[in-house]
Biopython code that builds the backbone (N, CA, C, O; Angstrom):
import numpy as np
from Bio.PDB.StructureBuilder import StructureBuilder

atoms = [
    (1, "MET", "N", (-21.756, 16.180, -33.687)),
    (1, "MET", "CA", (-20.883, 14.881, -33.755)),
    (1, "MET", "C", (-22.200, 13.898, -33.545)),
    (1, "MET", "O", (-22.864, 14.208, -32.556)),
    (2, "PRO", "N", (-22.889, 12.313, -34.606)),
    (2, "PRO", "CA", (-23.567, 12.070, -33.565)),
    (2, "PRO", "C", (-23.152, 10.983, -33.138)),
    (2, "PRO", "O", (-22.059, 10.557, -33.508)),
    (3, "TRP", "N", (-24.205, 10.070, -31.967)),
    (3, "TRP", "CA", (-23.782, 9.506, -31.159)),
    (3, "TRP", "C", (-22.497, 8.385, -31.677)),
    (3, "TRP", "O", (-21.354, 8.350, -31.223)),
    (4, "ILE", "N", (-23.278, 7.214, -33.125)),
    (4, "ILE", "CA", (-21.962, 6.960, -33.345)),
    (4, "ILE", "C", (-21.297, 6.637, -33.587)),
    (4, "ILE", "O", (-21.084, 5.434, -33.735)),
    (5, "GLY", "N", (-20.439, 7.684, -33.805)),
    (5, "GLY", "CA", (-18.987, 8.459, -33.800)),
    (5, "GLY", "C", (-18.330, 7.723, -31.890)),
    (5, "GLY", "O", (-17.584, 6.853, -31.441)),
    (6, "ALA", "N", (-18.856, 8.348, -31.613)),
    (6, "ALA", "CA", (-18.829, 8.393, -29.616)),
    (6, "ALA", "C", (-18.481, 6.810, -29.224)),
    (6, "ALA", "O", (-17.696, 6.484, -28.334)),
    (7, "VAL", "N", (-19.325, 5.782, -30.185)),
    (7, "VAL", "CA", (-19.735, 4.360, -29.914)),
    (7, "VAL", "C", (-18.212, 3.796, -30.809)),
    (7, "VAL", "O", (-17.399, 3.032, -30.288)),
    (8, "ALA", "N", (-18.117, 4.177, -31.766)),
    (8, "ALA", "CA", (-17.539, 3.695, -32.577)),
    (8, "ALA", "C", (-15.983, 3.631, -31.858)),
    (8, "ALA", "O", (-15.689, 2.448, -31.687)),
    (9, "CYS", "N", (-15.082, 4.397, -31.465)),
    (9, "CYS", "CA", (-14.496, 5.044, -30.504)),
    (9, "CYS", "C", (-14.110, 4.279, -29.204)),
    (9, "CYS", "O", (-13.030, 3.751, -28.941)),
    (10, "ILE", "N", (-15.106, 4.334, -28.542)),
    (10, "ILE", "CA", (-15.173, 2.961, -27.471)),
    (10, "ILE", "C", (-15.093, 1.699, -27.579)),
    (10, "ILE", "O", (-14.639, 0.919, -26.742)),
    (11, "THR", "N", (-15.628, 1.409, -28.843)),
    (11, "THR", "CA", (-15.566, 0.037, -29.098)),
    (11, "THR", "C", (-14.292, 0.306, -29.661)),
    (11, "THR", "O", (-13.627, -0.415, -28.917)),
    (12, "MET", "N", (-13.370, 0.878, -30.522)),
    (12, "MET", "CA", (-12.090, 0.872, -30.208)),
    (12, "MET", "C", (-11.631, 1.115, -29.732)),
    (12, "MET", "O", (-10.473, 1.040, -30.144)),
    (13, "LEU", "N", (-11.774, 1.700, -28.334)),
    (13, "LEU", "CA", (-10.796, 1.550, -27.120)),
    (13, "LEU", "C", (-10.836, 0.456, -26.188)),
    (13, "LEU", "O", (-10.102, 0.462, -25.199)),
    (14, "ASN", "N", (-11.726, -0.587, -26.454)),
    (14, "ASN", "CA", (-12.028, -1.679, -25.823)),
    (14, "ASN", "C", (-10.874, -2.987, -27.025)),
    (14, "ASN", "O", (-9.919, -3.682, -26.678)),
    (15, "PHE", "N", (-11.373, -2.877, -28.079)),
    (15, "PHE", "CA", (-11.311, -3.683, -29.533)),
    (15, "PHE", "C", (-9.651, -3.430, -28.812)),
    (15, "PHE", "O", (-9.589, -4.314, -27.958)),
    (16, "SER", "N", (-8.500, -2.746, -28.782)),
    (16, "SER", "CA", (-7.218, -2.436, -28.570)),
    (16, "SER", "C", (-6.461, -2.947, -27.393)),
    (16, "SER", "O", (-5.246, -3.084, -27.255)),
    (17, "MET", "N", (-8.031, -3.350, -26.084)),
    (17, "MET", "CA", (-6.874, -3.563, -25.134)),
    (17, "MET", "C", (-7.611, -5.180, -25.509)),
    (17, "MET", "O", (-7.292, -5.711, -24.446)),
    (18, "VAL", "N", (-8.364, -6.301, -26.282)),
    (18, "VAL", "CA", (-7.869, -7.157, -26.209)),
    (18, "VAL", "C", (-6.694, -7.313, -27.298)),
    (18, "VAL", "O", (-5.819, -8.048, -26.841)),
    (19, "VAL", "N", (-6.530, -7.057, -28.020)),
    (19, "VAL", "CA", (-5.264, -7.825, -29.501)),
    (19, "VAL", "C", (-3.812, -6.806, -28.576)),
    (19, "VAL", "O", (-2.680, -7.004, -29.017)),
    (20, "SER", "N", (-3.988, -5.654, -27.194)),
    (20, "SER", "CA", (-2.627, -5.754, -26.876)),
    (20, "SER", "C", (-2.519, -6.854, -25.958)),
    (20, "SER", "O", (-1.368, -7.253, -25.784)),
    (21, "GLY", "N", (-3.413, -7.432, -25.340)),
    (21, "GLY", "CA", (-4.171, -8.540, -24.168)),
    (21, "GLY", "C", (-3.266, -9.394, -24.327)),
    (21, "GLY", "O", (-2.479, -9.800, -23.472)),
    (22, "SER", "N", (-3.414, -9.975, -26.426)),
    (22, "SER", "CA", (-2.949, -10.997, -27.078)),
    (22, "SER", "C", (-1.346, -10.367, -27.012)),
    (22, "SER", "O", (-0.561, -10.530, -26.078)),
    (23, "ALA", "N", (-1.234, -10.026, -27.576)),
    (23, "ALA", "CA", (0.083, -9.198, -27.620)),
    (23, "ALA", "C", (1.243, -10.166, -26.547)),
    (23, "ALA", "O", (2.144, -10.972, -26.778)),
    (24, "THR", "N", (0.364, -9.300, -24.748)),
    (24, "THR", "CA", (1.326, -9.208, -23.488)),
    (24, "THR", "C", (1.127, -10.391, -23.821)),
    (24, "THR", "O", (2.188, -10.823, -24.269)),
    (25, "VAL", "N", (0.132, -11.363, -23.854)),
    (25, "VAL", "CA", (0.754, -13.275, -23.675)),
    (25, "VAL", "C", (1.679, -14.056, -24.375)),
    (25, "VAL", "O", (2.229, -15.058, -23.920)),
    (26, "THR", "N", (1.854, -13.545, -25.575)),
    (26, "THR", "CA", (2.872, -14.259, -26.655)),
    (26, "THR", "C", (3.917, -13.454, -26.034)),
    (26, "THR", "O", (4.985, -13.967, -26.365)),
    (27, "TYR", "N", (4.176, -12.170, -25.095)),
    (27, "TYR", "CA", (5.298, -11.881, -24.790)),
    (27, "TYR", "C", (6.172, -12.957, -23.625)),
    (27, "TYR", "O", (7.097, -13.760, -23.509)),
    (28, "LEU", "N", (5.031, -12.228, -22.893)),
    (28, "LEU", "CA", (5.099, -12.653, -21.169)),
    (28, "LEU", "C", (5.070, -14.390, -22.084)),
    (28, "LEU", "O", (6.144, -14.215, -22.661)),
    (29, "LEU", "N", (4.827, -15.157, -22.345)),
    (29, "LEU", "CA", (5.560, -17.062, -22.111)),
    (29, "LEU", "C", (6.411, -16.577, -22.736)),
    (29, "LEU", "O", (6.826, -15.756, -21.919)),
    (30, "ASP", "N", (7.182, -16.423, -23.849)),
    (30, "ASP", "CA", (8.086, -15.968, -24.963)),
    (30, "ASP", "C", (9.538, -15.933, -23.554)),
    (30, "ASP", "O", (10.438, -16.737, -23.312)),
    (31, "THR", "N", (9.162, -14.656, -22.934)),
    (31, "THR", "CA", (10.430, -14.045, -22.036)),
    (31, "THR", "C", (10.024, -14.481, -20.527)),
    (31, "THR", "O", (10.919, -13.999, -19.833)),
    (32, "HIS", "N", (9.298, -15.018, -19.857)),
    (32, "HIS", "CA", (9.102, -15.050, -18.568)),
    (32, "HIS", "C", (8.370, -16.835, -18.865)),
    (32, "HIS", "O", (7.308, -17.220, -19.354)),
    (33, "GLY", "N", (8.923, -17.163, -18.597)),
    (33, "GLY", "CA", (7.964, -18.928, -19.170)),
    (33, "GLY", "C", (8.007, -19.290, -17.225)),
    (33, "GLY", "O", (6.783, -19.394, -17.144)),
    (34, "PRO", "N", (8.196, -19.385, -16.643)),
    (34, "PRO", "CA", (7.861, -20.174, -15.035)),
    (34, "PRO", "C", (6.990, -18.996, -14.636)),
    (34, "PRO", "O", (5.955, -19.381, -14.092)),
    (35, "ASN", "N", (7.123, -17.344, -14.768)),
    (35, "ASN", "CA", (6.344, -16.938, -14.270)),
    (35, "ASN", "C", (5.440, -16.279, -14.646)),
    (35, "ASN", "O", (4.671, -15.567, -14.001)),
    (36, "ALA", "N", (5.496, -16.495, -15.733)),
    (36, "ALA", "CA", (4.591, -16.389, -17.076)),
    (36, "ALA", "C", (2.742, -15.752, -16.296)),
    (36, "ALA", "O", (2.215, -14.661, -16.515)),
    (37, "LEU", "N", (2.247, -16.784, -15.505)),
    (37, "LEU", "CA", (1.162, -17.074, -15.410)),
    (37, "LEU", "C", (0.846, -16.005, -14.168)),
    (37, "LEU", "O", (-0.214, -15.381, -14.114)),
    (38, "HIS", "N", (1.920, -15.877, -13.168)),
    (38, "HIS", "CA", (1.504, -14.030, -12.401)),
    (38, "HIS", "C", (1.456, -13.254, -13.504)),
    (38, "HIS", "O", (0.518, -12.912, -14.224)),
    (39, "ILE", "N", (2.355, -13.079, -13.518)),
    (39, "ILE", "CA", (2.715, -11.766, -14.379)),
    (39, "ILE", "C", (1.470, -11.358, -15.394)),
    (39, "ILE", "O", (1.182, -10.226, -15.782)),
    (40, "LEU", "N", (0.576, -13.073, -15.824)),
    (40, "LEU", "CA", (-0.164, -12.638, -16.346)),
    (40, "LEU", "C", (-1.745, -11.721, -16.266)),
    (40, "LEU", "O", (-2.427, -10.879, -16.850)),
    (41, "ALA", "N", (-1.676, -12.793, -14.842)),
    (41, "ALA", "CA", (-2.223, -12.491, -13.713)),
    (41, "ALA", "C", (-2.210, -10.630, -13.727)),
    (41, "ALA", "O", (-3.337, -10.169, -13.913)),
    (42, "LEU", "N", (-1.086, -9.568, -13.555)),
    (42, "LEU", "CA", (-1.260, -8.334, -12.574)),
    (42, "LEU", "C", (-1.368, -8.191, -14.137)),
    (42, "LEU", "O", (-1.528, -6.972, -14.208)),
    (43, "SER", "N", (-1.381, -8.568, -15.220)),
    (43, "SER", "CA", (-1.494, -7.494, -15.994)),
    (43, "SER", "C", (-2.939, -7.558, -16.812)),
    (43, "SER", "O", (-3.464, -6.567, -17.322)),
    (44, "ASN", "N", (-3.542, -9.038, -16.849)),
    (44, "ASN", "CA", (-5.433, -8.217, -16.566)),
    (44, "ASN", "C", (-5.486, -7.969, -16.476)),
    (44, "ASN", "O", (-5.683, -7.012, -17.224)),
    (45, "PHE", "N", (-5.523, -7.895, -14.505)),
    (45, "PHE", "CA", (-5.843, -7.148, -13.854)),
    (45, "PHE", "C", (-6.058, -5.462, -14.167)),
    (45, "PHE", "O", (-6.977, -4.661, -14.340)),
    (46, "GLY", "N", (-4.519, -5.498, -14.116)),
    (46, "GLY", "CA", (-4.755, -3.823, -13.948)),
    (46, "GLY", "C", (-4.951, -3.420, -16.115)),
    (46, "GLY", "O", (-4.488, -2.496, -16.784)),
    (47, "LYS", "N", (-5.698, -4.447, -16.457)),
    (47, "LYS", "CA", (-6.236, -4.429, -18.045)),
    (47, "LYS", "C", (-7.702, -4.042, -17.932)),
    (47, "LYS", "O", (-8.328, -3.249, -18.636)),
    (48, "ASN", "N", (-8.119, -4.768, -16.900)),
    (48, "ASN", "CA", (-9.798, -5.059, -16.929)),
    (48, "ASN", "C", (-9.910, -3.796, -15.565)),
    (48, "ASN", "O", (-10.983, -3.772, -14.961)),
    (49, "MET", "N", (-9.026, -2.996, -15.216)),
    (49, "MET", "CA", (-9.489, -2.023, -14.394)),
    (49, "MET", "C", (-9.766, -1.044, -14.656)),
    (49, "MET", "O", (-10.646, -0.360, -14.133)),
    (50, "VAL", "N", (-8.600, -0.592, -16.107)),
    (50, "VAL", "CA", (-8.713, 0.172, -17.279)),
    (50, "VAL", "C", (-9.890, -0.070, -18.227)),
    (50, "VAL", "O", (-10.329, 0.892, -18.858)),
    (51, "LEU", "N", (-10.284, -0.951, -18.333)),
    (51, "LEU", "CA", (-12.001, -1.338, -18.957)),
    (51, "LEU", "C", (-13.581, -0.720, -18.541)),
    (51, "LEU", "O", (-14.653, -0.319, -18.993)),
    (52, "TYR", "N", (-12.454, -1.113, -16.777)),
    (52, "TYR", "CA", (-14.031, -1.227, -15.687)),
    (52, "TYR", "C", (-13.636, 0.798, -15.874)),
    (52, "TYR", "O", (-14.362, 1.469, -16.607)),
    (53, "GLY", "N", (-13.008, 1.145, -15.468)),
    (53, "GLY", "CA", (-12.838, 2.832, -15.697)),
    (53, "GLY", "C", (-13.243, 3.407, -16.358)),
    (53, "GLY", "O", (-14.226, 4.104, -16.104)),
    (54, "SER", "N", (-12.423, 3.350, -17.971)),
    (54, "SER", "CA", (-13.448, 3.830, -19.026)),
    (54, "SER", "C", (-15.087, 3.701, -19.395)),
    (54, "SER", "O", (-15.843, 4.387, -20.082)),
    (55, "THR", "N", (-15.263, 2.432, -18.564)),
    (55, "THR", "CA", (-16.557, 2.379, -18.926)),
    (55, "THR", "C", (-17.499, 2.920, -18.103)),
    (55, "THR", "O", (-18.431, 3.649, -18.443)),
    (56, "PHE", "N", (-17.221, 2.535, -16.999)),
    (56, "PHE", "CA", (-17.354, 3.360, -15.557)),
    (56, "PHE", "C", (-17.508, 5.237, -15.656)),
    (56, "PHE", "O", (-18.209, 6.025, -15.020)),
    (57, "CYS", "N", (-16.698, 5.392, -16.542)),
    (57, "CYS", "CA", (-16.353, 7.044, -16.468)),
    (57, "CYS", "C", (-16.864, 7.793, -17.631)),
    (57, "CYS", "O", (-17.161, 8.984, -17.730)),
    (58, "ALA", "N", (-16.914, 6.481, -18.803)),
    (58, "ALA", "CA", (-17.744, 7.380, -20.680)),
    (58, "ALA", "C", (-18.725, 7.889, -20.293)),
    (58, "ALA", "O", (-18.835, 9.050, -20.687)),
    (59, "ASN", "N", (-19.629, 7.486, -19.590)),
    (59, "ASN", "CA", (-20.965, 8.139, -19.943)),
    (59, "ASN", "C", (-20.813, 9.809, -18.665)),
    (59, "ASN", "O", (-20.728, 10.921, -19.186)),
    (60, "GLY", "N", (-20.809, 9.726, -17.777)),
    (60, "GLY", "CA", (-20.490, 11.227, -17.641)),
    (60, "GLY", "C", (-19.366, 12.114, -17.734)),
    (60, "GLY", "O", (-19.446, 13.277, -17.338)),
    (61, "MET", "N", (-18.418, 11.674, -18.190)),
    (61, "MET", "CA", (-17.543, 12.461, -19.662)),
    (61, "MET", "C", (-18.184, 13.121, -20.521)),
    (61, "MET", "O", (-18.276, 14.347, -20.579)),
    (62, "VAL", "N", (-18.969, 11.811, -21.693)),
    (62, "VAL", "CA", (-19.401, 12.401, -22.384)),
    (62, "VAL", "C", (-21.069, 13.741, -22.473)),
    (62, "VAL", "O", (-21.609, 14.518, -23.260)),
    (63, "LEU", "N", (-21.199, 13.254, -21.178)),
    (63, "LEU", "CA", (-22.387, 14.085, -20.444)),
    (63, "LEU", "C", (-21.980, 15.138, -19.824)),
    (63, "LEU", "O", (-23.001, 15.633, -19.346)),
    (64, "SER", "N", (-21.181, 15.710, -19.576)),
    (64, "SER", "CA", (-20.253, 16.338, -18.865)),
    (64, "SER", "C", (-19.466, 17.465, -19.694)),
    (64, "SER", "O", (-19.506, 18.646, -19.350)),
    (65, "ARG", "N", (-18.921, 17.124, -20.538)),
    (65, "ARG", "CA", (-17.984, 17.583, -21.513)),
    (65, "ARG", "C", (-18.375, 17.390, -23.254)),
    (65, "ARG", "O", (-17.501, 17.785, -24.025)),
    (66, "GLY", "N", (-18.948, 17.125, -23.528)),
    (66, "GLY", "CA", (-19.430, 16.937, -24.837)),
    (66, "GLY", "C", (-18.940, 16.037, -24.941)),
    (66, "GLY", "O", (-18.255, 15.388, -24.151)),
    (67, "VAL", "N", (-19.533, 15.705, -26.995)),
    (67, "VAL", "CA", (-18.815, 14.484, -28.109)),
    (67, "VAL", "C", (-17.511, 14.195, -28.152)),
    (67, "VAL", "O", (-16.872, 13.143, -28.124)),
    (68, "LYS", "N", (-17.108, 15.865, -28.259)),
    (68, "LYS", "CA", (-15.896, 16.077, -29.228)),
    (68, "LYS", "C", (-15.474, 16.134, -28.370)),
    (68, "LYS", "O", (-15.007, 15.003, -28.230)),
    (69, "VAL", "N", (-14.971, 17.265, -26.632)),
    (69, "VAL", "CA", (-14.063, 16.814, -26.014)),
    (69, "VAL", "C", (-13.458, 15.093, -25.356)),
    (69, "VAL", "O", (-12.411, 14.681, -24.856)),
    (70, "SER", "N", (-14.618, 14.573, -25.668)),
    (70, "SER", "CA", (-14.336, 13.399, -24.483)),
    (70, "SER", "C", (-13.776, 12.256, -24.983)),
    (70, "SER", "O", (-13.087, 11.397, -24.433)),
    (71, "LEU", "N", (-14.464, 12.457, -26.943)),
    (71, "LEU", "CA", (-13.121, 11.526, -28.052)),
    (71, "LEU", "C", (-12.098, 12.034, -27.855)),
    (71, "LEU", "O", (-11.240, 11.179, -27.636)),
    (72, "LEU", "N", (-11.664, 13.197, -27.810)),
    (72, "LEU", "CA", (-9.866, 13.687, -27.972)),
    (72, "LEU", "C", (-9.388, 13.523, -26.780)),
    (72, "LEU", "O", (-8.184, 13.755, -26.670)),
    (73, "ILE", "N", (-10.247, 13.023, -25.361)),
    (73, "ILE", "CA", (-9.626, 12.703, -24.155)),
    (73, "ILE", "C", (-9.390, 11.273, -24.599)),
    (73, "ILE", "O", (-8.177, 11.065, -24.587)),
    (74, "LEU", "N", (-9.878, 10.511, -24.876)),
    (74, "LEU", "CA", (-9.669, 9.405, -25.401)),
    (74, "LEU", "C", (-8.607, 8.816, -26.334)),
    (74, "LEU", "O", (-7.999, 7.756, -26.185)),
    (75, "SER", "N", (-8.472, 9.982, -27.627)),
    (75, "SER", "CA", (-7.604, 9.274, -28.410)),
    (75, "SER", "C", (-6.498, 10.080, -28.013)),
    (75, "SER", "O", (-5.947, 9.988, -29.111)),
    (76, "ALA", "N", (-5.567, 10.927, -27.237)),
    (76, "ALA", "CA", (-4.735, 11.147, -26.418)),
    (76, "ALA", "C", (-4.749, 9.938, -25.533)),
    (76, "ALA", "O", (-4.201, 9.045, -26.178)),
    (77, "CYS", "N", (-5.130, 9.472, -24.315)),
    (77, "CYS", "CA", (-4.830, 8.242, -23.674)),
    (77, "CYS", "C", (-4.369, 6.830, -25.091)),
    (77, "CYS", "O", (-3.398, 6.110, -24.859)),
    (78, "GLN", "N", (-4.752, 6.736, -25.724)),
    (78, "GLN", "CA", (-5.172, 5.482, -26.967)),
    (78, "GLN", "C", (-3.558, 6.194, -27.574)),
    (78, "GLN", "O", (-2.739, 5.480, -28.153)),
    (79, "ALA", "N", (-3.343, 7.543, -27.337)),
    (79, "ALA", "CA", (-2.042, 7.792, -28.537)),
    (79, "ALA", "C", (-0.848, 7.893, -27.349)),
    (79, "ALA", "O", (0.077, 7.152, -27.679)),
    (80, "PHE", "N", (-0.690, 8.291, -26.607)),
    (80, "PHE", "CA", (-0.460, 7.775, -25.036)),
    (80, "PHE", "C", (0.316, 6.648, -24.780)),
    (80, "PHE", "O", (1.521, 6.794, -24.574)),
    (81, "CYS", "N", (-0.242, 5.454, -24.761)),
    (81, "CYS", "CA", (-0.053, 3.666, -24.592)),
    (81, "CYS", "C", (0.672, 3.717, -25.632)),
    (81, "CYS", "O", (1.816, 3.344, -25.371)),
    (82, "TRP", "N", (0.427, 4.212, -27.423)),
    (82, "TRP", "CA", (0.709, 3.511, -28.790)),
    (82, "TRP", "C", (1.978, 4.143, -28.122)),
    (82, "TRP", "O", (2.834, 3.387, -27.662)),
    (83, "LEU", "N", (2.178, 5.925, -28.029)),
    (83, "LEU", "CA", (3.501, 6.057, -28.278)),
    (83, "LEU", "C", (4.854, 5.529, -26.740)),
    (83, "LEU", "O", (6.078, 5.448, -26.844)),
    (84, "ALA", "N", (4.118, 5.316, -25.686)),
    (84, "ALA", "CA", (5.438, 3.988, -24.600)),
    (84, "ALA", "C", (5.527, 2.771, -24.774)),
    (84, "ALA", "O", (5.782, 1.950, -23.893)),
    (85, "SER", "N", (5.243, 2.454, -26.398)),
    (85, "SER", "CA", (5.300, 0.463, -26.282)),
    (85, "SER", "C", (6.130, 1.417, -27.498)),
    (85, "SER", "O", (7.004, 0.556, -27.394)),
    (86, "ILE", "N", (6.610, 2.260, -28.419)),
    (86, "ILE", "CA", (7.660, 2.389, -29.005)),
    (86, "ILE", "C", (9.123, 1.790, -28.472)),
    (86, "ILE", "O", (9.939, 1.062, -29.036)),
    (87, "PRO", "N", (9.112, 2.314, -27.334)),
    (87, "PRO", "CA", (10.931, 2.522, -26.698)),
    (87, "PRO", "C", (11.026, 0.809, -26.175)),
    (87, "PRO", "O", (12.026, 0.279, -26.659)),
    (88, "MET", "N", (10.144, -0.198, -25.244)),
    (88, "MET", "CA", (9.741, -1.705, -26.127)),
    (88, "MET", "C", (10.298, -2.080, -27.398)),
    (88, "MET", "O", (11.219, -2.878, -27.572)),
    (89, "TYR", "N", (9.841, -1.618, -28.027)),
    (89, "TYR", "CA", (9.494, -2.117, -29.458)),
    (89, "TYR", "C", (11.327, -2.513, -30.147)),
    (89, "TYR", "O", (11.872, -3.430, -30.761)),
    (90, "VAL", "N", (11.901, -0.500, -29.268)),
    (90, "VAL", "CA", (13.191, -0.613, -30.319)),
    (90, "VAL", "C", (13.941, -1.520, -29.525)),
    (90, "VAL", "O", (14.525, -2.464, -30.058)),
    (91, "TYR", "N", (13.993, -1.256, -27.893)),
    (91, "TYR", "CA", (14.769, -2.027, -27.329)),
    (91, "TYR", "C", (14.518, -3.449, -26.387)),
    (91, "TYR", "O", (15.151, -4.000, -25.486)),
    (92, "GLY", "N", (12.994, -3.777, -27.250)),
    (92, "GLY", "CA", (12.622, -5.290, -26.321)),
    (92, "GLY", "C", (14.443, -6.340, -26.930)),
    (92, "GLY", "O", (14.881, -7.299, -26.296)),
    (93, "LYS", "N", (14.742, -6.083, -27.504)),
    (93, "LYS", "CA", (16.046, -7.564, -27.684)),
    (93, "LYS", "C", (17.115, -6.996, -26.793)),
    (93, "LYS", "O", (18.201, -7.555, -26.637)),
    (94, "ARG", "N", (16.780, -5.889, -26.224)),
    (94, "ARG", "CA", (18.230, -6.003, -24.933)),
    (94, "ARG", "C", (17.963, -6.169, -23.645)),
    (94, "ARG", "O", (18.667, -6.380, -22.658)),
    (95, "VAL", "N", (16.556, -6.006, -23.866)),
    (95, "VAL", "CA", (15.599, -6.240, -22.347)),
    (95, "VAL", "C", (14.985, -7.681, -22.509)),
    (95, "VAL", "O", (14.062, -7.877, -21.718)),
    (96, "ARG", "N", (15.254, -8.665, -23.288)),
    (96, "ARG", "CA", (15.264, -9.788, -23.330)),
    (96, "ARG", "C", (16.096, -10.548, -22.990)),
    (96, "ARG", "O", (15.750, -11.680, -22.650)),
    (97, "SER", "N", (17.699, -10.103, -22.969)),
    (97, "SER", "CA", (18.953, -10.454, -23.179)),
    (97, "SER", "C", (19.446, -10.165, -21.654)),
    (97, "SER", "O", (20.330, -10.815, -21.096)),
    (98, "PHE", "N", (18.542, -8.801, -20.923)),
    (98, "PHE", "CA", (18.887, -8.922, -20.011)),
    (98, "PHE", "C", (18.555, -9.667, -19.289)),
    (98, "PHE", "O", (19.455, -10.207, -18.645)),
    (99, "ILE", "N", (17.071, -10.109, -18.998)),
    (99, "ILE", "CA", (16.223, -10.977, -18.181)),
    (99, "ILE", "C", (17.296, -12.688, -18.618)),
    (99, "ILE", "O", (17.669, -13.513, -17.784)),
    (100, "ALA", "N", (17.521, -12.737, -20.020)),
    (100, "ALA", "CA", (17.929, -13.988, -20.044)),
    (100, "ALA", "C", (19.116, -14.388, -19.127)),
    (100, "ALA", "O", (19.382, -15.400, -18.479)),
    (101, "ARG", "N", (20.014, -12.623, -19.425)),
    (101, "ARG", "CA", (21.149, -12.991, -18.097)),
    (101, "ARG", "C", (21.146, -12.889, -17.169)),
    (101, "ARG", "O", (22.116, -13.411, -16.618)),
    (102, "HIS", "N", (20.464, -12.414, -16.550)),
    (102, "HIS", "CA", (19.789, -12.408, -15.272)),
    (102, "HIS", "C", (18.816, -12.649, -13.805)),
    (102, "HIS", "O", (18.445, -11.996, -12.830)),
    (103, "PRO", "N", (18.673, -14.212, -14.442)),
    (103, "PRO", "CA", (17.384, -14.901, -14.193)),
    (103, "PRO", "C", (17.101, -15.239, -12.648)),
    (103, "PRO", "O", (15.979, -15.573, -12.266)),
    (104, "HIS", "N", (18.365, -15.110, -11.667)),
    (104, "HIS", "CA", (17.552, -14.741, -10.172)),
    (104, "HIS", "C", (16.996, -13.502, -10.230)),
    (104, "HIS", "O", (16.278, -13.213, -9.272)),
    (105, "MET", "N", (17.121, -12.726, -11.052)),
    (105, "MET", "CA", (16.095, -11.220, -10.492)),
    (105, "MET", "C", (14.851, -11.199, -10.695)),
    (105, "MET", "O", (14.136, -10.245, -10.388)),
    (106, "PHE", "N", (14.307, -12.643, -11.437)),
    (106, "PHE", "CA", (13.625, -12.582, -12.079)),
    (106, "PHE", "C", (12.938, -13.752, -12.157)),
    (106, "PHE", "O", (12.175, -14.068, -13.069)),
    (107, "ARG", "N", (13.310, -14.621, -10.851)),
    (107, "ARG", "CA", (12.462, -15.767, -10.791)),
    (107, "ARG", "C", (11.511, -15.372, -9.537)),
    (107, "ARG", "O", (10.304, -15.253, -9.746)),
    (108, "GLY", "N", (11.854, -15.239, -8.689)),
    (108, "GLY", "CA", (10.883, -14.765, -7.276)),
    (108, "GLY", "C", (10.527, -16.141, -6.651)),
    (108, "GLY", "O", (9.480, -16.220, -6.009)),
    (109, "GLU", "N", (11.430, -17.377, -6.812)),
    (109, "GLU", "CA", (11.383, -18.849, -5.934)),
    (109, "GLU", "C", (12.591, -17.778, -4.764)),
    (109, "GLU", "O", (13.270, -16.751, -4.764)),
    (110, "LEU", "N", (11.978, -19.560, -3.444)),
    (110, "LEU", "CA", (12.706, -18.895, -2.535)),
    (110, "LEU", "C", (13.800, -19.779, -2.491)),
    (110, "LEU", "O", (13.529, -20.831, -3.070)),
    (111, "SER", "N", (14.617, -19.753, -2.152)),
    (111, "SER", "CA", (16.098, -20.184, -2.371)),
    (111, "SER", "C", (15.984, -21.732, -1.254)),
    (111, "SER", "O", (15.608, -21.673, -0.083)),
    (112, "SER", "N", (16.442, -23.142, -2.033)),
    (112, "SER", "CA", (16.360, -23.885, -1.340)),
    (112, "SER", "C", (17.016, -24.405, -0.283)),
    (112, "SER", "O", (16.700, -25.337, 0.457)),
    (113, "GLU", "N", (18.622, -23.218, -0.295)),
    (113, "GLU", "CA", (19.347, -23.401, 0.500)),
    (113, "GLU", "C", (19.340, -22.746, 2.726)),
    (113, "GLU", "O", (20.209, -22.765, 3.597)),
    (114, "LYS", "N", (17.882, -22.295, 2.697)),
    (114, "LYS", "CA", (18.035, -21.358, 3.833)),
    (114, "LYS", "C", (15.809, -22.035, 4.131)),
    (114, "LYS", "O", (14.794, -21.622, 3.571)),
    (115, "PRO", "N", (16.011, -23.250, 5.330)),
    (115, "PRO", "CA", (14.189, -23.993, 4.725)),
    (115, "PRO", "C", (13.974, -22.693, 5.510)),
    (115, "PRO", "O", (14.703, -21.843, 6.023)),
    (116, "LEU", "N", (12.888, -22.869, 5.404)),
    (116, "LEU", "CA", (11.547, -22.276, 6.662)),
    (116, "LEU", "C", (11.683, -22.530, 7.837)),
    (116, "LEU", "O", (12.147, -23.591, 8.256)),
    (117, "LYS", "N", (11.202, -21.356, 8.706)),
    (117, "LYS", "CA", (11.762, -22.153, 10.068)),
    (117, "LYS", "C", (10.598, -21.761, 10.688)),
    (117, "LYS", "O", (10.268, -20.582, 10.809)),
    (118, "LYS", "N", (9.612, -23.225, 11.306)),
    (118, "LYS", "CA", (8.069, -23.254, 12.248)),
    (118, "LYS", "C", (8.426, -22.538, 13.565)),
    (118, "LYS", "O", (7.572, -22.392, 14.439)),
]
sb = StructureBuilder()
sb.init_structure("model")
sb.init_model(0)
sb.init_chain("A")
sb.init_seg("    ")
for serial, (resi, resn, name, xyz) in enumerate(atoms, 1):
    if name == "N":
        sb.init_residue(resn, " ", resi, " ")
    sb.init_atom(name, np.array(xyz, "f"), 0.0, 1.0, " ", f" {name:<3s}", serial, name[0])
structure = sb.get_structure()
């Protein structure tokens, strides 16, 4: 397999991270309005760690295992992530309904009834 295949697959991996990031932003703003900033920061950190790990390890993996095996490993990881999104697609309404019915579990704010002691 020519080198352009490996470059195209790594490009698709990085592009999929950008697309999933924009979908995450819209979902978080819609579902977790007050806490969206904090959750978005955590999800961006996780996304950046995955991108760093994939680009940091990609060259060594291609050299040690070959192009074909490396692309199969990357495609298996992408397929796993895609399959993990199916339950959220199916049960997303139920999750959003649960979050709307139990806001105290997702607020993350301190109660105003008990002030902090100095």
